[in-house]
C-alpha positions, 0 to 999 in steps of 0.5 A: 531515520531508524531501521528495524531488522525484520524478516532478514532485512532492515526496514526504515520506519517512522512513528507519529503519535500515541494510541492504538497502533496503525500500520500504513502500507504504501503501494508499489515502489512507493516510499513512506514519504508518499503518505500525506502529512495531513492524512497522518495528522488526522489519524493521530488526532483520532487517537492512533499511533501511526507507523509507516515504513519503506518496503523492502527494495526501496527508500531507506530499507534493504535493497535486494539487488543480488536478486534477479530483475523480472521483465515487466511485460512477460511478468504482467502477461503471465500473471494476468493469465494465471501462469506461474511467475518467477518472482524473487519474493511474494506478497506473503514475504512482504506481509512477513516484513510487516509482522517483523516490523511489529515484532521489533516495535513490541506490537502484538496486534495492529490495525492495517491500512493499505493502498494499492499493492499495500492493500494486497499486503494488508489482505495477506496479513489478514489471511495469513496472520489473523491474530496480529490484525485488529482491523483491515482497511483496503483502499484502491486494491484488488483480490488478485483476480483478473481485472483489466486496467486502462492501457494509459495507466499501465504505460504511466506506471511503467514509464522510466523514472529518469536519471536526474531529480528534474527528470524524476519530478517530471515523470512523477507528475506525469504519472499522477496526472494519468492515474489520479482523480479526475474530480480532484486535481493533484496538489502539484507543489506537494507532489514535486516535493515528494518526488524530490525527496523520494529521489534523494532517499533512493528510487529503485527501478529494480525494486519496483519490478520485483514488487510487480513480480510479487504482485503477479506471482501471488495469485487470486486471493478470492477464496482465501479472503473468505477466512478473514474475520477482522472488521474490514472496510474497502474503499475505491475510486469510481474512476480508478484507471489502474485498478478498476472499481470492479476489483474493489467490489470483488474484494468487499464481496469476498470478505465476510461482513466487509463494508464497501464505499465507492467515491465518485471522481476518485482515481488511483490516489488519495485526494486531500479533499477526501481525507476526512471521509477516509479517516471516518471510514477507518475509525468506524471499522477500527471501533469494531475490533476487539479491545486492544491496549493502547500502544506505548510511546515508541521513539522513532 
């Protein structure tokens, strides 16, 4: 898999299609293999060059194991109450990773679509690098304000990964059964395959905890989101147990002109049954962006 040296680290990435560049930004501890190929194919079919990557500290990207590993419960507690969090890096640093990736690929401006932590990073991009962002799609994400998840969802997210591929697979499925969509049962065959592939590529519990600290250290973006001028759509599940729908509504309210769409029966995942809706919402907001050149073909 190709890598690009960006922001002082190496980022593993993959590219599909030709057209307007679209960077997909995954959530906490989640590798690029989490993006469903059916979803990616639908975006390519609509004329977008789809770029996905592994965040720092996971998968095929640089591991920063020389950095400290924050303890999860103190990190969550301090972040929730707005107290300083000693994080090895922040979401702004992770947003600069995306800018570095685009620089390395020769992309001056791109659409960004982020889920969960990826939505937070996408928001930082729109705030801190506005000339580089064509449109913003924030899915099942938050402003960084104080929203209370279901305890079972937090426990599911923080459950130890396991030391074998079999243990990792069981844990992965158990997590998605807890945080996934009640109206849309998970595709367990696909999730088993993703779990095995992610394990083989390199799961990093330390990287996950540093991602968590980055989230908690980055604070509330509500006031800063008022500066966003990129066309924006905010998508959220009505039954999301990890990031309550109030967080999605607050995100849309904070961004001038943002469209908010809420999906009944959706939890903290991207059900295949809703892919077409997600794609339509993204295509609609991308169409509102200022004209941009079609990206050249890039070998991945």
